[in-house]
Backbone as a chain_set.jsonl record, in Angstrom:
{"seq": "MTRYHPLLVALHWIMAVMVVVSLFFGKVLLSTMSNADPQKLQGLAGHMTVGLALGALLLLRLAVRLASARPPHAETGSAILDKIGIATHWIMYLLLALMVLSGLGTALSGGLFPIVFGGNGEPLPANLSALAPRKAHGLISNLLVLLVLLHSCAALYHQFHLRDGLFRRMWFGDRNR", "coords": {"N": [[-164.601, 130.911, 109.233], [-163.013, 128.018, 108.386], [-162.391, 125.395, 108.681], [-162.72, 122.271, 110.64], [-163.987, 121.996, 113.854], [-161.178, 121.1, 116.274], [-161.817, 118.469, 118.14], [-163.407, 117.369, 116.758], [-162.164, 116.822, 114.281], [-160.177, 115.194, 115.702], [-161.536, 113.009, 116.675], [-163.077, 112.134, 113.853], [-160.668, 110.81, 112.556], [-159.293, 109.422, 114.345], [-161.7, 107.404, 114.808], [-161.594, 106.615, 112.038], [-159.545, 105.12, 111.747], [-160.655, 103.253, 113.176], [-162.721, 101.989, 112.257], [-161.613, 101.335, 110.205], [-159.665, 99.162, 111.017], [-161.679, 97.572, 112.329], [-163.021, 96.629, 110.515], [-161.662, 94.906, 108.722], [-160.831, 93.377, 110.349], [-163.093, 92.142, 110.697], [-164.019, 90.943, 108.296], [-161.79, 90.228, 107.235], [-160.5, 88.539, 108.669], [-161.697, 87.523, 111.072], [-163.865, 86.165, 109.6], [-162.826, 83.746, 107.865], [-162.523, 82.279, 109.885], [-162.758, 79.226, 111.757], [-166.072, 78.72, 114.446], [-164.647, 77.25, 116.206], [-162.041, 77.694, 116.308], [-159.782, 78.928, 119.036], [-158.647, 81.139, 118.554], [-160.465, 82.878, 117.028], [-161.985, 84.045, 119.574], [-160.229, 86.206, 120.961], [-160.024, 87.547, 118.947], [-162.397, 88.239, 118.38], [-162.821, 89.567, 120.608], [-161.117, 91.468, 120.87], [-162.643, 92.75, 118.837], [-164.839, 93.218, 119.269], [-164.884, 95.035, 121.404], [-163.336, 97.216, 120.227], [-165.834, 97.874, 118.499], [-167.606, 98.601, 120.628], [-166.196, 100.733, 121.274], [-166.511, 102.539, 119.274], [-169.125, 103.106, 119.239], [-169.36, 104.556, 121.479], [-167.752, 106.395, 121.016], [-168.535, 107.787, 118.589], [-171.264, 108.925, 119.859], [-170.139, 110.947, 120.955], [-168.754, 112.172, 119.084], [-171.196, 113.259, 117.276], [-172.61, 114.804, 118.862], [-170.678, 116.554, 119.713], [-170.912, 117.794, 117.129], [-172.713, 118.839, 116.477], [-173.086, 120.69, 118.63], [-170.859, 122.647, 117.837], [-169.805, 125.078, 115.739], [-169.11, 124.699, 112.562], [-167.645, 124.329, 109.224], [-169.366, 125.483, 106.083], [-171.076, 123.414, 103.908], [-169.266, 121.831, 101.827], [-169.103, 122.259, 97.712], [-169.148, 121.832, 94.555], [-169.826, 122.562, 92.474], [-171.262, 121.44, 91.28], [-174.715, 120.467, 91.729], [-176.13, 118.342, 92.147], [-173.986, 116.658, 93.341], [-173.253, 118.21, 95.527], [-175.2, 117.583, 96.798], [-175.145, 114.894, 97.472], [-172.795, 114.77, 98.431], [-173.42, 115.856, 101.163], [-175.692, 113.768, 101.98], [-174.066, 111.819, 102.197], [-172.253, 111.864, 104.766], [-174.469, 111.824, 106.69], [-175.908, 109.175, 106.152], [-173.512, 108.228, 106.596], [-172.975, 108.565, 109.397], [-175.766, 107.11, 110.202], [-174.946, 104.448, 109.302], [-172.707, 103.669, 110.854], [-174.107, 103.373, 113.773], [-175.82, 101.903, 113.177], [-174.066, 99.451, 112.437], [-172.492, 99.455, 115.139], [-175.256, 98.608, 116.559], [-176.504, 96.423, 115.983], [-174.272, 94.579, 115.743], [-174.093, 94.712, 118.993], [-176.623, 93.433, 118.926], [-176.364, 90.95, 118.137], [-174.479, 90.256, 119.652], [-175.402, 90.254, 122.266], [-177.965, 88.191, 121.15], [-176.43, 85.751, 120.23], [-175.55, 85.619, 122.302], [-173.008, 86.205, 123.633], [-171.086, 88.187, 125.23], [-170.525, 86.634, 128.109], [-169.119, 84.263, 127.257], [-167.072, 85.467, 125.174], [-165.812, 87.905, 127.145], [-165.767, 86.846, 129.762], [-164.64, 83.96, 129.765], [-165.666, 81.589, 130.281], [-165.385, 79.15, 128.76], [-166.923, 78.256, 127.018], [-168.296, 77.514, 123.917], [-168.289, 79.031, 120.78], [-171.815, 79.692, 119.701], [-172.895, 77.665, 116.942], [-174.149, 78.317, 116.076], [-173.822, 81.146, 114.986], [-173.912, 82.729, 112.394], [-175.959, 82.295, 111.441], [-177.557, 83.882, 112.761], [-180.109, 86.692, 113.189], [-179.249, 89.221, 113.451], [-176.694, 89.007, 113.152], [-176.515, 88.668, 110.536], [-177.724, 91.132, 109.277], [-175.665, 92.842, 110.564], [-173.159, 92.467, 108.717], [-174.32, 92.36, 105.979], [-174.535, 95.473, 106.373], [-172.525, 96.124, 107.064], [-170.639, 95.616, 104.505], [-172.07, 97.769, 102.899], [-171.126, 100.388, 104.44], [-168.516, 99.538, 103.823], [-168.597, 100.318, 100.63], [-169.314, 103.037, 101.377], [-167.312, 103.983, 103.059], [-165.337, 104.096, 100.852], [-166.544, 105.533, 98.026], [-166.482, 108.211, 99.994], [-163.466, 108.519, 100.685], [-162.501, 108.543, 97.835], [-164.313, 110.53, 97.062], [-162.768, 112.674, 98.672], [-160.197, 112.725, 97.768], [-161.044, 113.3, 95.407], [-161.694, 116.037, 95.554], [-159.284, 117.37, 96.569], [-157.19, 116.957, 94.564], [-158.52, 117.131, 92.182], [-160.438, 119.253, 91.815], [-158.839, 120.946, 93.413], [-159.666, 122.034, 95.947], [-159.023, 122.465, 98.597], [-160.577, 121.184, 100.195], [-159.4, 118.904, 101.813], [-158.117, 119.896, 103.828], [-159.797, 121.049, 105.296], [-160.272, 119.037, 107.496], [-158.738, 118.355, 108.742], [-155.716, 118.693, 110.876], [-154.481, 121.84, 112.416], [-154.563, 125.331, 112.447], [-157.98, 126.533, 112.769], [-158.915, 129.387, 111.583], [-157.805, 128.987, 108.88]], "CA": [[-163.938, 129.936, 109.932], [-162.706, 127.487, 107.263], [-161.686, 124.302, 109.867], [-164.005, 121.864, 111.607], [-163.695, 121.594, 115.541], [-160.296, 120.245, 116.497], [-162.075, 117.394, 118.508], [-164.137, 116.572, 115.713], [-160.956, 116.131, 113.482], [-159.195, 114.367, 116.165], [-162.454, 112.014, 116.535], [-162.655, 111.866, 112.651], [-159.245, 110.035, 112.191], [-159.675, 108.092, 114.783], [-162.641, 106.84, 114.075], [-161.362, 106.235, 110.544], [-158.451, 103.98, 112.082], [-160.828, 102.074, 113.966], [-163.528, 101.145, 111.096], [-161.097, 100.548, 108.912], [-159.268, 97.983, 111.361], [-162.658, 96.661, 113.008], [-163.589, 95.946, 109.262], [-160.371, 94.081, 108.295], [-160.883, 92.388, 111.314], [-164.706, 91.629, 111.069], [-164.361, 90.634, 106.998], [-161.13, 89.433, 106.854], [-160.101, 87.424, 109.552], [-162.998, 86.793, 111.884], [-164.971, 85.574, 108.704], [-162.351, 82.934, 107.658], [-161.909, 81.057, 110.998], [-164.127, 78.713, 112.164], [-165.975, 79.302, 115.532], [-163.836, 76.0, 116.95], [-160.742, 78.133, 116.537], [-160.145, 79.814, 120.24], [-157.96, 82.635, 118.575], [-161.335, 84.033, 116.988], [-162.331, 84.583, 120.722], [-159.07, 86.737, 120.927], [-160.041, 88.412, 117.626], [-163.954, 88.397, 118.753], [-162.881, 90.452, 122.25], [-160.72, 92.898, 120.041], [-163.697, 93.531, 117.367], [-166.459, 94.038, 119.818], [-164.442, 95.969, 122.449], [-163.323, 98.398, 119.154], [-167.294, 98.205, 117.971], [-168.462, 99.49, 121.258], [-166.017, 102.322, 122.049], [-166.865, 103.031, 118.205], [-170.195, 103.45, 119.441], [-169.38, 105.674, 122.292], [-167.107, 107.955, 119.999], [-169.965, 107.844, 117.64], [-172.322, 109.553, 120.647], [-169.543, 112.058, 121.514], [-169.078, 113.195, 117.711], [-172.569, 113.506, 117.025], [-172.797, 115.518, 120.234], [-169.808, 117.794, 119.26], [-170.778, 118.38, 115.776], [-174.088, 119.339, 116.746], [-173.084, 121.676, 119.35], [-169.941, 123.239, 117.65], [-169.751, 125.808, 114.46], [-168.232, 124.552, 111.43], [-167.526, 125.212, 107.571], [-170.11, 125.42, 105.171], [-170.53, 122.862, 103.054], [-168.521, 121.843, 100.123], [-169.302, 122.739, 96.941], [-168.349, 120.751, 93.914], [-170.25, 123.215, 91.191], [-172.551, 120.651, 90.975], [-175.808, 120.67, 93.297], [-176.306, 116.623, 92.932], [-172.945, 115.948, 93.943], [-173.291, 118.549, 96.511], [-176.553, 116.883, 97.687], [-175.101, 113.488, 97.737], [-171.675, 114.888, 99.271], [-174.181, 116.238, 102.34], [-176.504, 112.673, 102.178], [-173.254, 110.638, 102.628], [-171.786, 112.217, 105.746], [-175.15, 111.474, 107.411], [-175.609, 108.198, 105.92], [-171.873, 107.186, 107.285], [-173.485, 107.979, 111.018], [-176.415, 106.254, 110.229], [-174.273, 102.951, 109.241], [-171.623, 103.231, 111.884], [-174.721, 103.385, 114.369], [-176.509, 100.039, 112.52], [-173.203, 98.464, 112.96], [-172.672, 98.959, 116.606], [-176.656, 98.037, 116.947], [-176.276, 95.057, 114.677], [-173.109, 93.8, 116.873], [-174.455, 94.434, 120.385], [-177.827, 92.449, 118.854], [-175.638, 89.666, 117.413], [-173.491, 89.602, 120.86], [-176.819, 89.849, 123.057], [-178.836, 86.813, 120.842], [-175.258, 84.66, 120.269], [-175.215, 85.108, 124.199], [-171.406, 86.412, 122.898], [-170.742, 88.532, 126.445], [-169.912, 85.523, 128.624], [-168.511, 83.561, 126.173], [-165.78, 85.872, 124.569], [-165.244, 87.905, 127.918], [-166.287, 85.744, 130.674], [-163.947, 83.099, 129.845], [-166.333, 80.468, 130.762], [-165.121, 78.202, 128.186], [-168.187, 77.508, 126.434], [-167.798, 77.562, 122.467], [-168.722, 80.124, 119.73], [-173.003, 79.215, 118.878], [-172.202, 77.025, 115.985], [-175.54, 78.832, 114.595], [-173.778, 82.702, 114.932], [-173.885, 83.392, 111.316], [-177.466, 82.64, 110.644], [-178.588, 84.808, 113.722], [-180.765, 87.662, 112.292], [-178.38, 90.425, 113.598], [-175.085, 88.964, 112.534], [-177.022, 88.984, 108.913], [-177.395, 92.201, 109.574], [-174.312, 93.045, 110.792], [-172.424, 91.71, 107.692], [-174.767, 93.666, 105.064], [-174.361, 96.678, 107.052], [-170.605, 96.505, 106.336], [-170.965, 95.657, 102.91], [-172.556, 98.905, 102.595], [-170.193, 100.312, 104.86], [-166.832, 99.67, 102.979], [-168.825, 100.872, 100.085], [-169.66, 104.314, 101.75], [-166.067, 104.433, 102.893], [-164.442, 104.13, 99.56], [-167.157, 106.758, 97.717], [-165.649, 109.44, 101.028], [-162.112, 108.505, 100.181], [-162.503, 109.056, 96.575], [-164.506, 112.138, 97.122], [-162.147, 113.511, 99.513], [-159.342, 112.785, 96.576], [-161.174, 114.249, 93.694], [-161.433, 117.842, 96.174], [-158.012, 117.444, 96.536], [-156.493, 116.541, 93.605], [-159.095, 117.46, 90.648], [-161.06, 120.771, 92.335], [-157.725, 121.242, 94.187], [-160.182, 123.395, 96.653], [-158.188, 122.591, 99.928], [-161.412, 120.579, 101.21], [-159.018, 118.177, 102.776], [-157.614, 120.897, 105.263], [-160.764, 121.489, 106.852], [-160.728, 118.102, 108.049], [-156.897, 118.057, 109.261], [-154.755, 119.407, 111.949], [-154.16, 122.99, 112.279], [-155.453, 126.541, 112.593], [-158.983, 126.584, 112.494], [-159.352, 129.99, 110.858], [-156.739, 129.257, 107.98]], "C": [[-163.767, 128.597, 108.331], [-162.242, 125.358, 107.745], [-162.813, 123.569, 110.551], [-163.385, 121.883, 113.004], [-162.776, 120.659, 115.873], [-160.794, 118.835, 117.411], [-162.936, 116.522, 117.659], [-163.29, 116.322, 114.701], [-160.359, 115.009, 113.856], [-160.53, 112.877, 116.318], [-162.749, 111.511, 114.947], [-161.435, 110.592, 112.312], [-159.026, 109.155, 113.003], [-160.8, 107.273, 114.756], [-162.485, 106.066, 113.06], [-160.786, 105.164, 110.866], [-159.257, 102.932, 112.482], [-161.75, 101.335, 113.145], [-162.735, 100.456, 110.244], [-160.167, 99.273, 109.46], [-160.627, 97.166, 111.541], [-163.158, 95.931, 111.49], [-162.851, 94.955, 108.763], [-160.639, 92.965, 109.323], [-162.316, 91.305, 111.212], [-164.747, 90.541, 108.895], [-163.305, 89.587, 106.477], [-160.593, 88.215, 106.949], [-160.915, 86.761, 110.473], [-163.895, 85.896, 111.148], [-164.439, 84.133, 108.179], [-162.222, 81.921, 108.783], [-163.219, 80.797, 111.483], [-164.137, 78.886, 114.023], [-165.684, 78.319, 116.216], [-162.387, 76.979, 117.448], [-160.663, 79.213, 117.708], [-159.306, 81.108, 119.834], [-158.827, 83.11, 117.719], [-162.084, 84.295, 118.016], [-161.167, 85.576, 120.872], [-159.575, 88.078, 119.846], [-161.69, 88.766, 118.205], [-164.033, 89.604, 119.451], [-162.19, 91.566, 121.574], [-161.856, 93.571, 119.164], [-164.928, 93.615, 117.728], [-166.035, 95.243, 120.801], [-164.067, 97.013, 121.386], [-164.587, 98.552, 118.687], [-167.797, 98.718, 119.312], [-167.683, 100.303, 121.842], [-166.371, 103.165, 120.555], [-168.445, 103.924, 118.594], [-170.006, 104.784, 120.077], [-168.438, 107.182, 121.875], [-168.298, 108.661, 119.043], [-170.876, 109.011, 117.97], [-171.865, 110.754, 120.583], [-168.701, 112.509, 120.129], [-170.417, 113.826, 117.56], [-173.234, 114.888, 118.015], [-172.098, 117.012, 119.802], [-169.841, 118.341, 118.331], [-172.185, 119.107, 116.026], [-173.908, 120.947, 117.409], [-171.787, 122.788, 118.803], [-170.602, 124.044, 116.365], [-169.014, 124.733, 113.458], [-168.561, 124.838, 110.148], [-168.642, 124.988, 107.453], [-169.636, 124.15, 104.302], [-169.969, 122.618, 101.8], [-168.988, 121.675, 99.257], [-168.484, 121.603, 95.796], [-168.318, 121.88, 92.714], [-171.255, 122.219, 90.717], [-173.534, 119.98, 91.935], [-176.178, 119.562, 93.657], [-175.654, 116.588, 93.214], [-172.97, 116.806, 95.155], [-174.449, 117.804, 97.759], [-175.726, 115.442, 97.905], [-173.701, 113.486, 98.623], [-172.383, 114.885, 101.096], [-175.024, 114.932, 102.871], [-175.487, 112.025, 102.848], [-172.952, 110.441, 103.652], [-172.516, 112.01, 106.728], [-175.676, 109.754, 106.984], [-174.385, 107.26, 106.709], [-172.62, 107.028, 108.588], [-174.299, 107.437, 111.239], [-175.902, 104.834, 110.265], [-173.668, 102.305, 110.106], [-172.931, 102.923, 113.333], [-175.249, 101.818, 114.166], [-175.375, 99.215, 113.005], [-172.957, 98.112, 114.522], [-174.024, 98.281, 117.22], [-176.458, 96.562, 116.665], [-175.195, 94.289, 115.568], [-173.594, 93.798, 118.109], [-175.854, 93.445, 120.032], [-176.96, 91.015, 118.312], [-174.76, 89.471, 118.774], [-175.287, 89.344, 121.977], [-177.144, 88.269, 122.534], [-178.287, 85.834, 120.983], [-174.932, 84.395, 121.561], [-173.444, 85.203, 124.039], [-170.854, 86.655, 124.358], [-170.061, 87.449, 127.705], [-168.971, 84.725, 128.21], [-166.969, 84.396, 125.848], [-165.336, 87.106, 125.903], [-165.329, 87.726, 129.495], [-165.413, 84.356, 131.15], [-164.444, 81.546, 130.281], [-166.063, 78.901, 129.733], [-165.862, 77.533, 127.412], [-167.889, 77.956, 124.646], [-168.954, 78.283, 121.931], [-170.38, 79.332, 119.71], [-171.656, 78.694, 117.801], [-173.475, 77.902, 114.903], [-174.941, 80.718, 114.19], [-174.151, 83.263, 113.911], [-174.919, 83.779, 111.08], [-178.366, 83.121, 111.774], [-179.017, 86.561, 112.533], [-179.436, 88.998, 112.183], [-177.015, 90.259, 113.124], [-175.632, 89.073, 110.831], [-177.135, 90.02, 108.881], [-176.268, 93.187, 109.054], [-173.189, 93.114, 109.476], [-172.79, 92.808, 106.484], [-174.739, 94.821, 105.161], [-172.919, 97.059, 106.998], [-170.276, 96.501, 105.309], [-170.984, 96.721, 102.679], [-171.776, 100.157, 102.966], [-168.949, 100.981, 103.938], [-167.307, 100.43, 101.779], [-168.707, 102.399, 100.144], [-168.239, 105.101, 102.029], [-165.184, 104.962, 101.673], [-165.071, 105.322, 98.747], [-166.727, 108.117, 98.464], [-164.593, 109.551, 100.446], [-162.371, 109.333, 98.319], [-163.13, 110.371, 96.184], [-163.277, 113.177, 97.418], [-160.659, 113.616, 98.244], [-159.752, 113.408, 95.556], [-161.105, 115.833, 94.454], [-159.981, 117.586, 96.22], [-157.116, 117.553, 95.107], [-157.395, 117.278, 91.881], [-159.665, 118.904, 90.994], [-159.897, 121.518, 92.895], [-158.946, 122.944, 94.966], [-160.152, 123.809, 98.17], [-159.234, 122.09, 101.051], [-160.574, 119.735, 102.276], [-158.455, 118.815, 104.329], [-158.677, 120.865, 106.13], [-161.066, 120.3, 108.108], [-159.178, 117.619, 108.795], [-156.533, 118.701, 110.289], [-154.258, 120.996, 111.816], [-155.093, 124.7, 112.942], [-156.451, 126.492, 112.106], [-160.073, 127.676, 111.321], [-158.448, 130.092, 109.307], [-157.525, 128.891, 106.598]], "O": [[-164.583, 128.58, 107.41], [-161.899, 124.436, 107.006], [-163.772, 124.195, 111.001], [-162.164, 121.761, 113.105], [-163.124, 119.478, 115.879], [-159.925, 117.966, 117.328], [-163.143, 115.315, 117.784], [-163.705, 115.386, 114.018], [-160.014, 114.074, 113.133], [-160.151, 111.757, 115.976], [-162.618, 110.293, 114.829], [-161.724, 109.522, 111.777], [-158.583, 108.07, 112.625], [-160.471, 106.094, 114.631], [-163.042, 104.971, 112.979], [-161.267, 104.116, 110.435], [-158.877, 101.776, 112.294], [-161.704, 100.106, 113.208], [-162.942, 99.383, 109.677], [-159.863, 98.399, 108.648], [-160.715, 96.106, 110.922], [-163.613, 94.788, 111.45], [-163.488, 94.007, 108.304], [-160.638, 91.77, 109.029], [-162.463, 90.129, 111.546], [-165.532, 89.644, 108.585], [-163.484, 88.608, 105.752], [-160.304, 87.303, 106.174], [-160.847, 85.545, 110.656], [-164.581, 85.037, 111.702], [-165.3, 83.271, 108.005], [-161.821, 80.782, 108.545], [-164.242, 81.465, 111.629], [-163.177, 79.057, 114.775], [-166.48, 78.215, 117.15], [-161.849, 76.99, 118.555], [-161.287, 80.266, 117.577], [-159.238, 82.053, 120.621], [-158.285, 84.09, 117.206], [-163.109, 84.879, 117.666], [-162.107, 86.351, 121.046], [-159.454, 89.285, 120.052], [-161.868, 89.97, 118.394], [-164.845, 90.505, 119.24], [-162.705, 92.675, 121.711], [-161.893, 94.768, 118.879], [-165.904, 93.923, 117.044], [-166.733, 96.245, 120.955], [-164.648, 98.048, 121.711], [-164.662, 99.713, 118.283], [-168.696, 99.523, 119.068], [-168.087, 100.787, 122.899], [-166.504, 104.386, 120.639], [-168.734, 105.077, 118.273], [-170.313, 105.861, 119.567], [-168.441, 108.362, 122.226], [-168.711, 109.816, 118.946], [-171.28, 109.848, 117.163], [-172.599, 111.694, 120.28], [-167.871, 113.389, 120.358], [-170.542, 115.03, 117.784], [-174.144, 115.674, 117.751], [-172.62, 118.113, 119.624], [-169.118, 119.325, 118.17], [-172.377, 120.165, 115.428], [-174.352, 122.006, 116.965], [-171.763, 123.847, 119.431], [-171.733, 123.754, 115.973], [-168.273, 123.914, 114.003], [-169.568, 125.481, 109.852], [-169.249, 124.392, 108.343], [-168.485, 123.823, 104.013], [-170.274, 123.259, 100.794], [-169.719, 120.699, 99.422], [-167.568, 120.821, 96.052], [-167.299, 122.168, 92.086], [-171.971, 122.396, 89.731], [-173.228, 119.12, 92.761], [-176.523, 119.286, 94.806], [-176.025, 116.258, 94.34], [-172.657, 116.118, 96.127], [-174.451, 117.624, 98.977], [-176.018, 115.008, 99.019], [-173.41, 112.548, 99.365], [-171.986, 114.16, 102.008], [-175.145, 114.859, 104.094], [-175.72, 111.607, 103.982], [-173.065, 109.295, 104.085], [-171.939, 111.915, 107.811], [-175.774, 109.116, 108.032], [-174.365, 106.125, 107.183], [-172.943, 105.923, 109.026], [-174.282, 106.937, 112.364], [-176.322, 104.055, 111.12], [-173.714, 101.102, 110.367], [-172.495, 102.018, 114.044], [-175.064, 100.846, 114.897], [-175.57, 98.359, 113.869], [-173.11, 97.02, 115.071], [-173.964, 97.535, 118.197], [-176.242, 95.732, 117.547], [-175.58, 93.234, 116.072], [-173.578, 92.651, 118.555], [-176.156, 92.662, 120.933], [-177.658, 90.001, 118.281], [-174.322, 88.328, 118.906], [-175.956, 88.33, 122.179], [-176.776, 87.284, 123.174], [-178.819, 84.89, 121.568], [-174.309, 83.432, 122.008], [-172.736, 84.244, 124.348], [-170.241, 85.73, 124.892], [-168.932, 87.737, 128.101], [-167.971, 84.528, 128.9], [-165.898, 83.947, 126.256], [-164.16, 87.388, 125.672], [-164.905, 88.57, 130.284], [-165.387, 83.814, 132.254], [-163.714, 80.589, 130.539], [-166.522, 77.799, 130.031], [-165.621, 76.373, 127.078], [-167.112, 78.886, 124.432], [-170.123, 78.272, 122.316], [-170.214, 78.112, 119.7], [-170.453, 78.935, 117.706], [-173.633, 78.041, 113.69], [-175.496, 81.415, 113.341], [-174.757, 84.322, 114.074], [-175.244, 84.899, 110.687], [-179.576, 82.902, 111.838], [-178.444, 87.16, 111.623], [-178.913, 89.498, 111.187], [-176.293, 91.186, 112.757], [-174.906, 89.654, 110.024], [-176.279, 90.336, 108.054], [-175.999, 93.85, 108.052], [-172.377, 94.038, 109.503], [-172.079, 93.726, 106.077], [-174.898, 95.477, 104.132], [-172.393, 98.168, 106.903], [-169.523, 97.404, 104.944], [-169.944, 97.118, 102.154], [-171.645, 101.018, 102.095], [-168.59, 102.095, 103.558], [-166.56, 101.389, 101.579], [-168.156, 103.035, 99.246], [-167.915, 106.212, 101.609], [-164.522, 105.998, 101.611], [-164.293, 106.27, 98.643], [-166.592, 109.12, 97.763], [-164.442, 110.494, 99.67], [-162.355, 110.514, 97.97], [-162.724, 111.138, 95.311], [-162.903, 114.13, 96.735], [-160.232, 114.74, 97.977], [-159.002, 114.035, 94.807], [-160.475, 116.729, 93.893], [-159.696, 117.872, 95.057], [-156.379, 118.521, 94.921], [-156.879, 117.731, 90.859], [-159.208, 119.788, 90.27], [-159.96, 122.747, 92.855], [-158.999, 124.143, 94.693], [-160.699, 124.711, 98.805], [-159.126, 122.292, 102.261], [-160.903, 119.778, 103.462], [-158.421, 118.343, 105.466], [-158.636, 120.711, 107.35], [-161.706, 120.419, 109.153], [-158.852, 116.524, 109.253], [-157.393, 119.514, 110.625], [-153.512, 121.191, 110.857], [-156.032, 124.846, 113.725], [-156.389, 126.39, 110.881], [-161.084, 127.427, 110.666], [-158.431, 131.148, 108.674], [-156.948, 128.989, 105.515]]}, "num_chains": 1, "name": "protein.A"}
């Protein structure tokens, strides 16, 4: 077998889009808006919804990954790069889980669920960015951005430098090709 399970492929690309959108919303849009801006509540509602959905999809993805056959680990010709590649995938899972958990921690400690989804008219807490889970969320998001860039560069390295067809493994199509 040379390709991943079709459900893993679909989850990979769905989650990739969701992660990029969520990071963009958090880092570019929400972080520049005042907590008093009513549009920030709408943005937070979308950001939180995507984050919770990512958490559920992450659990599903881990279950499918552990239960399904998969191709052997990619080889670059360098043992150290091969180990970095393996570690990167597991660190990606860890960072995604920590993002969801720190987001939940921020929402719970800041009382965001009734404010964002309850429409009770309360303002966002002024100290939201000072909450420990929020600080962790920001730090983890920076690490996740770096890891996504590393992962993307590695895929491009395999595709255009090594020309080993690695990209096909995580794309749609016949699993036995």
